[in-house]
N, C-alpha and C positions, 0 to 999 in steps of 0.2 A: 709432679713433673721432674724429670731428671736434668742435671746440669750437663752441658756438652762443652767440650773444648776442641779447638781445631788442631789437627795434626799437620805434618809438614806439607801435605798436599792440599790443605784447606778443607779436607773432609771433617765432618763433625764426629766426635767420639764421645759416646755416653759412658762416663767412667763408672757410674754405679747408680742403681736405684735402691734406696734404703727406706723401708716403711716401718722399721722397728723404733721403739722408744729410746730416748736419750739414756746413755749409760754414764753415770757420774762416778769416777774412780777415785774419790778422795781416799788418801791413804793407801793407794794401790801397791806401793813398794812393800808394804807390810805382808803382802801375800807370799813373798819369797824371802828366804833368809837373805839379809842384806849382805851384799858382796863386800869384800875387802876393797878399799880404794886402790889397791895395787893390782886388782884383777878386773876382768871384763868378760862379757858374754861374746863368744865367737860363733856366728851363725853360718851354717853351710846350706845353700839352696842347691840341691842336686837336680839335674835334668839329664835326659838321654844323651845330650851333647857334651856334658861335663858339669863341673861344679863352680858355683860362685861363692866367694867368702864375703860375708857382710858384717859390719859393725853397726850396732844400734846406738843412737846418740843418747848420752846422759842428759842432754838438754830437753828431751821430750820423754819424761819418765812415764807418762800414762800410756803412750803408744809403745814404748819399749817394754813395759811390764806386760801389756796385753799380748804383744807378739810373742814374747818369750813363753808366756803361759800357754798359748795355743800351740806353739811349736812343741813344747814338752808333752802336751797331751796327744800329740800326733794328729792334730786337726788338719794340718796342711798336707800330710802325706797322701799321695794319690790324687790330689786336686790338680787341675790343669792351668797352664797359662792359656786362658781362654780367649784373650783379645790381644792381638799383636799388630802394631802398625809400624812398619819400617821407617826409620828416621824420626820416630816419636817415642814410643814406649812399649813395654811388654807388661801385661796385667794378669794377675791370678788371685786365688783366694776365695773364689765363689764356691761354697759348699755344694751347690747344685751341679758342679762340673765333675764330681766323682762318679765314674761309670755312666756319664751322660752319653746317650746315643749320638752317632755321627749326625752332624747338621743341626742338632738341637740348639736353640738360642740360649745363650748363657750371659751372665752378668748381673742378674737381678737378685742373686742369693745373698742372704744376710746371716750373721751370727746372732741376730736379735738385739744388737747393741750399737750405740754410737759412742765415739770418744770425743771429748772437747778438743777443739783446735789447739795446737801447740806451736804456733809460728815463732820462729827464732831467726833473726837476721843472719846468723852464721850458717844456717842450713838452707841450701838453695838447690835448684833443679839442674845441677850439672850432670853430665853423663855418669851413670852409676848410682845416682841418688835413689834411695828407697823412700817412697811416699805413700800416703794413705788415699785410697779412692773415697769418693763421697757423692751424695746426691746434692740437690739444689737447696739445701736448708740454709736459712739466712745466717746462721752462726758458723757455717763452714765446718760443722762437726764431721768427723771421719767415720767411715765404715769400721765396724769392729773386727773385720777379717780381710776385706779385699785391699790389695796393695798393687802398686805398679813400680817398675824400675825404669828409669829414664835412659833412653838411647840418645834421642835428639840429633843435632847436627852441629857442625862448627859454623859460626856466624861471622860474616864480614861486618866491619864496624857500622856501616850504614844500615845493614839489615838488623843488626843487634839493637840499634836505637829504636827501630820500629817495633821490635818485639817487646822491648822494655816499656814502651808506651802502653802496651796491653796488660802489663803486670800490675798487681796491687801493691808491690813493693819494689823499690829500685835497688839493684845490686850495687855492692861496693866496687871500687875500681879493680881490686884483685879478682873479684867474681866475674866482672866483665871480661877480664883477660882470660879466665878459664873458659868462658863461653866461646871465646874466639879460638883458643888453642886446643881445648878438649871437646867442647860441645855441650849441648844440653837443650832444655826447653824453658827459656827465661820468662816467657809469658805466663807460666804457671806460678811464679813466685808470689807468695802472699795469698794464694787461693787454695792451695792444698798443703797439708802438713808433711814436710820432709822429716823423716825420723831415723835415717840411717844412710849408709852408703856401701857400695861394693868396693872392697879394697883389694880383691884379687879375682880375676876372671871377667874383666870388661869385654874381652873378645867373645865370651859366651852370650852376652847381651846381643851382640851383632848376629850371632848364629841363630838365636831364637827369633830375633826380629826379622830375619830373612826368610822365615818359613812361609810356604805357600798358604794363603788364607782364602776363606770364602767371602761372600758379600757382607757378612757381619764381622769380619776381621778375626774369625775363629780359625786357627790353624787346621788345615785339612787333615793332617796327621797329628794325633794328640801329643801334647808335650806335658807329661806329668811332672810333678815336683816331689821332692822329699826334703824336709827341713830338719836339720839337726842342730842342737845347741850344746856347746861345751864352754867351760870356764877356763880361761887362760890368764897367765900373768901379763899385764900390760907391757912389761919389758920384753917378753917373748913375742908378743904381737908386733911391737915396734920393730924388732930385729928381723923377724921373718917376712913381714909384709912392707917394710920401710914406711911405716905409718907413724905420724907424729901426733901425739895427744896434745 
């Protein structure tokens, strides 16, 4: 049985069905040449509407390593944002979405792996958060390939309180303020692993989220992605994107 979470309208969204065995990534960082502490991976997720620039968190090394590896292999190129709910999130990474016929149900594809949950109180579901989809497994282990990017909404204080009651982790005061001023999906905190964030191109999330969809929340017109990874100096990233490490 798959886990479902409620979108803005109260509809149920099945984030993912995973039937593959657990993937334990002990020593995963050894798969790549270790980066200089002065450098970082800069990820570009391209769409027909434009590009989003993403940073992956050093606080979630298993998810970070896995995503970088798949991106470098070209795994994501040509896959679709196959599930879109405006005011909630945009989801992609299902390998079955490549060349999928119009109207075909998507979302159950797997890379044959799961990743142990890496919850960190500093990482939360603000607008632009990159998080891993998963099924209803009791350990909240993540899909090895499917992900979603949060759009969410801005919350009034009384509404935010009700959302927080649904979460498995309570946000810090500065995070509550971000949910009010920027927006997000606070009820998902502590339930799904956040492992990165969009640092440029938040408007692209809105464009993708506004796509016309069918009854399964699949965009009527395909929205393919292309994912590229480069290594930049952290100082350059901070200067160009006004990002603080």
